[in-house]
N, C-alpha and C positions, 0 to 999 in steps of 0.2 A: 467643479468639484475634484477633489483631489486624486489622482493618479496612482495608483496599487500595484505594483509590482513582484511579481510572485517567481524566486527563483527556484527552478526546479531539475535535482542533481537525477540522471538518467544513464544507466546501463547504454553501453554503447552498442548493442546489438536487440533495443527493444525499439520494435518499431509499434506499439499501444498505447502506452502513456501519454505521448503525445497531443494526436490527433484528440485522444479520450480526455484530458485535462482541459485543453483549449475548446473543446464541445462545451464542456460545462458551465464553462467562464461566459458562453453567449449571452446568459441575462444578466449578468454585473460587466456592462460595458467600460466600466472604469478600472478593469481588472484585468493583466494581462498578463501571459507566461511566458518564463523564459528559460531556456534550459542547457543545462549544462553537462556533457557524456564524460564516465569513463568506464575504461575496458574492462568488459564482463560477457562473456560469450558462454559459459558451461558453469551450472552447476550442481556440485558435488559437493561430497567433504575430504575429498585428497586435497597434497596441499596443494599444489598447482590453482585448483577453483579456490579453494579460501583465501590465497594469498591475493587476489582481485579485489578484494576488500580491504586491504588494508589502508587502515585512515591518512596514508601521506597521500594515496591516488586522488581519494577521497575529497580532500582538502584543497588540494591544486586544483579538482573542477570549482571546487566550494567559491575558491579565488576567483575566479570569472565571473562570477555570478555578481559578485561584488563592485564587479570592474562597471556593471550594469546598475548599481545601487539601487538591490531589489531592497526592498521591504521584508523579507522572512525567506528562507532558505529553508526547503523541504527536500529529504531524499526520499524517493519517489521506489522504495525499494522492501523486499521484504527479509534481507539477510538475518536480519536480529536475528527470523523465528530459529532459523537453525547457528546460527552465533551466536548467540545468549540476549537478550533484552537490555544487558550492560552495556553492549556493544554499541548501539545506537544512541545511549543515554553519554555513555564518554564521546562520543562523534560528536554529537549536535552542543555538548559544551566547548568541545574544541572547535568546530566550525564558528559558534561566538566569539572564543577567543580570541581566533584568527580576523575575522572578522568584522565584527562589532556588529551582528546581524543575527535575528533571532534566529534559531532550526528549528526542526521538528520530522517527523518519520514517518511514514507510509504504518507500520507494527506502532511508536508508539501511539501514534492515534488512535489505532485498531483498539489497543489495549485499553487506555482512556478509554475511549468509549462502553466499554465491554464492563469498566469500572463503573462507571455510571448506573448502566442499567443493571449492575448488580448480576451480572451474568455469569452462572457458574459452571454452562456447558455451553459447548462451542461445536458446531461442525465445521470441519477443514475441508475446503477442495482447492488440487492443487495440481501442476503437471509434473509437480518431483519425483526423485530415485526413493525409493524404500526409506532408504534409513534418511536423507534431508527431511522427508517426512518425518519421520518415528521421533528427530532430533526435535520437531518444532512439537510435535505433541506433546514429548517429555520436557519442554521446557513451557506448556502451559500448565501441566499438570503440577510443577514445582510451585508457580503463579496462584496455585490455587483451582483451573479450571479446567476440569475435566472433555478431555474430545471423545464426545458420545459415538462419533459418527464421521468418519471420513471418506474421501476418495483420491487417489493420486494417480498420472499414468505414466510412471516412468519415464519421463523425458529427463535430457540433461541439458540438451543445447539449447543453450537461452533465445535465439532467432526462433526457433522451432513453438515455442510457446501460443507467439501472436499468431500462427497457423492451424489452432484448436478452433474446430467447428462450435458455432454455437448451439449446433444440435446434442454435441458431445459434451458440451459445458451444463448444456439441460440435464442430460442426462446423469451428471456426475450430482448435481445439486439437488435432484429426482430422489437418486441413491440417501444421500444424504439427510433431506429433510425428512425422509423414514423416521429417523429415532428423535426429533422432533426437538434436536437442542435450542436454546435459547437464542441463540446468534448464526447465522453458517457469514463462513467469510470464504471468499473467491481469493484467494491468498498466493498472490502473484501480478505485479506491476504490468505483465508483456501477456496475460490473458486479454482477451479483448472481449471483456466480463461485465464493464461497469455498467454500460449503456442498459445491460441485459437487468439490471437490479432491482427493479420495481415490478417490470411481469413475476420474476419468480417471485418475489414477495404476496403479489396476489394471487398466483397460483396456488402456492404452500405452505401460505401466513406464519413465514417465519422472517426476519428481518435479515437480510442480506446483507453484510459491511465487503464492500470490495475495497479491496487496499491501494486503487490507484484513486480510490473515491476519499479513506477515510483520510490522506495525507493534504486533500486539498479542501476539504472540511477545516481541517483543523491551519491549514494558512489563512485562510479567511479568518478565521476566527480569531485567530494572532491580530487580524489585522482591523478586526471589528465590523466585518462586513457580517451582514445578516444571511444566512446559507441558505435560510427557507426559498429566498429566491431561486435558488439554483434547483426547477420541481422536474422529477422525470428521472431522478438517478438513487432513486430508495429511501427509506427510513432515515438513516443516517444525516440528510440532509436538512430534518426537520429538526436534529438534535440540540437545542439550544440553549441548555443550562450554562 
């Protein structure tokens, strides 16, 4: 059986996505995940915070993954939500041009899934500041997807996102679910939330697409791995169109 290597780009202060990603892959032993970090410590719309996502820094991290001869590179982050979706489209093209390796991202994968479901309403759960959350909502509106409910925690320190408790996340999802959006997205890869999606779906009757999970789903599909083998991570892993 051919070994498949997933290369994952990781914000430096993120402590959630690596253990969650590795847990997802337990039922696909032929697949392994390999991580490369670049500096991200704070999420805000000020110049210093936005500069963290300069492509040159991300490309340098991607080049290290290329040394490991990974089969695909996934940017496990949600910055395109406030920077604009075109940011990740360009970034992925630049990664492939620099490394020869196909690339994707959490946000591009989420948007692909929303398009497949023809979802025109979305609920967003995040830890972000007001203006960051509003920028995300506006970018989805421009893409024809109306955010009918949202919940955010007004936190800017990236490390602190991983400290948000399961109880707090559940309250946020419950609040958003009351508006009955087509899909709820847990919109931050440093929320320790992916393993809770199936429970929330059963409780609230709404698909929950976690952004740590979306990029894993897409990377596996790009490597022709059947994602339905990954059970317990929500409905999106059964999306096999």
